[in-house]
C-alpha positions, -999 to +999 in steps of 0.1 A: +202-686-188+186-672-157+199-637-166+182-639-200+149-650-185+151-623-159+158-596-186+129-608-206+106-607-176+117-572-167+112-561-203+076-574-203+068-559-169+083-525-180+061-527-211+030-524-189+041-496-167+023-463-169+041-435-189+042-412-159+059-439-138+085-445-165+091-407-168+096-405-130+119-435-130+139-420-159+142-386-141+154-404-109+180-425-128+192-395-149+197-375-117+216-403-100+238-406-131+245-369-131+256-371-095+278-400-102+295-384-132+303-351-114+340-344-109+341-353-072+368-359-046+378-396-040+347-401-019+315-389-035+298-362-014+262-355-018+252-318-016+223-307+005+203-300-026+210-336-038+197-351-006+166-328-007+158-337-043+162-374-037+141-373-006+114-353-024+114-378-053+112-408-031+083-393-011+064-386-043+072-420-059+080-444-030+081-473-055+114-460-069+131-475-039+117-509-046+108-535-021+118-534+015+097-507+029+084-510+065+054-489+074+053-454+059+091-450+057+112-472+033+141-490+048+171-477+029+195-505+042+172-532+028+170-515-006+207-517-013+218-483+001+243-499+025+272-479+011+254-446+013+244-452+049+279-463+058+293-431+044+267-410+062+275-427+095+313-423+090+308-386+082+286-381+113+313-398+134+340-375+120+319-345+126+313-356+162+351-359+168+358-324+155 
């Protein structure tokens, strides 16, 4: 029941969003989907261009990250990016060992 009410609420809220914001959100989600659907090694590796584009998009539209921003810089960990941050930390640790 809660899921149905939540879906209806999100639908009504989305109905009143500006067309530019919806276009930006669609662009962001399509790009994330294209990254996820690439033929990738067992662990998904973001390319430098992927990171640059995602940073650029989130700087232009900070609301794409959702709630959880502190100050001028959004907190990725509080926005559900725990897995990405863990992979980045593990990759940095491996690079430091080599």
